[in-house]
N, C-alpha and C positions, 0 to 999 in steps of 0.2 A: 290564415295567420301564419307568418313565417316562423320557423323553429329557431330558437335562440341557441347559439353555439354553447357548448359546455365550456365554462370559464377556463379551466386548466388545460384540457386536452386539445383544444383547437386554436387557442389564442397565441401560443408561443411555441417555437420549435422544440425546446426541451420537453415540454409537456407532451407534445405530439410524439416525440421519439420514445419517451417513457411509456406512453400508452401503447405504442407499437411493440415495444420490447416486452411489456407484460403480456401482450398477445402472442409473443413467440418470435418476433423479428430480431434475430441475433445481430444483424447488420446495424439496425437502428440502435440497439443497445450499445454496441461497440462505438458507434459514432457519438452517442450521448456521453459515454464515459470519457471519451477522448476530449470532447468539448468541455465537459465539466472539469476534467483534469487541468486543461489549459487555464480555465477561468480561476479555479481554486489555487493553482500554482501562483498566478499573478497576485491574488488576494493574500496568500500566505507570505509571499516575498515582501509585500508591502508591510504586513503586520510585523514580520521579523525585523525589517529595516527600521520601522518606527520604535521597536523595542530595543534596537541597538545591539542585537545579538548575532548578526550575520545570518546567512541562509543555509547553514549546513543541515538543518533538520526540516527544511521546506518539503523535500520529497517524501519524507516520512509522514508529514501532516497530510499531504495530498493523497498518499496511498491509504492512510487510515480513513480519510473522508470517503474515498471511492469504495473501500471495503464496507464502511458503515452504510453507504447508500445501497450497495448490493444486498447487504443482509437485511436492511430495513425497508426495501422498496415497497413491500406489501403494506406498509403503514402510510404511504403517500395517498392523500385524498385527491383523486382525479378531478374533483370539482374545483380544486385550487391550483394556482400556477406552481410549477415545480421549483423555479429558481429560489423563492424564499425558503422553501424546505431544505434545498441543497445548501444554501448559504448559512442556514442555522446550524446544520450539521458541521459544515466546514469551520464556522466560527468556533464551535466547541472544540473541534480537533486541533485547531491552531492554538487556542488558549491552553489546552492540555499539553501540547508540545512545548509551548513557552514555559509552562509551569515545570515540566520535567527538566527542561534545559536550565532553568533558573538563571542566575547571573554569572555563570561560570565564564571564565575567560578562555578563549581559544588561542592556543599557541601553535605556530607552525612546527612540524616535526623534523624539518631538515637538519637541525643542529643537535638533535637529542641522541644520536646513535652512540656517542661516547658515554652517556649516562645510563643507558639501558643495559641491564644485565644480559649476558649471553643465555640463550634458552638452555635449560637443563635437558638431559636425555628424556625423551618421552616415556611415560609409564606405559608399558605394553598392555597392561590391564585396562587402562583408561581408553587406549585406542581400540581395544577389543570391544569395550562397552559401547563406544561411539559407533562402531560398525554394526553392532547388534541393534542399536537404536535406529540407525539408517535403514536397516532391513525391514523395519516396521512401516516404512513409507511405500507408497505406490512407486513403480519404476520411474515415471516421469518426474515426480516430486523428488525422489532420491537423486536423479540426474541433475535437477536444478540446484538442489542444496549442495551437492558435491562440486558442481561446476563453479558456483558463485562463492560459497562459504569455504570450501576446502582448497579448490584449485585457483581461486582468486580471479576467475573470469568476470568480465563486466556483465551487467544485465543485458546490454545491447548485444554483446557477442553471443551470450546464451540464447537470447531471443532469436537471433538470426540462425544459429545452429539448429534450433528446435522448430523453426518456422512458426514462431509465436510472436505476438506483439509484446513490447516491453511491459505494458500494463499487465498483461496476462502472466508474464514471468514474475513480476513483483507480487501479484496476488497469490500465485502458486507458491512462491517462496515464503510469503507470510503464513499461508496455511500450513505448509510443510513444517516450518519452524514451530508453529503453534502445536502441531501434532507431535513433533519431537519432544517439546516441553512436557506435554501430557504423558507421553510414553516414558520419559525419564522419571516424572513424579510417580508413575505407577511402579516403576522398577525399584524405587527407593523406599516404597511404603512397606 
């Protein structure tokens, strides 16, 4: 009697890549996240276009989806195909992004410079506090946050300089900002 293939792990490429990644194949995991990212990005752009809100938050929804998949990959049932599980997560993240965004109108910033107040002198104590919080991060996370959030470098430029993928930089940035938030909350308690 011929053995039946496991429904999820052998029938589709995503399931095979997830099975391999759970077994420790980092290359398969990277390819899987890149494939999922492209697919979810297209799905999110369509959802944002249908909602008539533009695609400014599409990348956030994609990154939140990839992060959720990473954090919850142990909940995937290898007996089931991966795509429906992924799209369920993506659908929820897109809906969350649309809810957060609401129906606000996006205006271009080109002509607003005359209406914006000039920045006041920076509070040296606030800057000192920010530096203390940055010191709580691992060196690479601190480098990523400083590069992107403080120096204004792009994700692509930071990824190239650190020899990382853009997805890895986004995930590291997200984790670092989450750690900074937790460190700040601890400091004010």
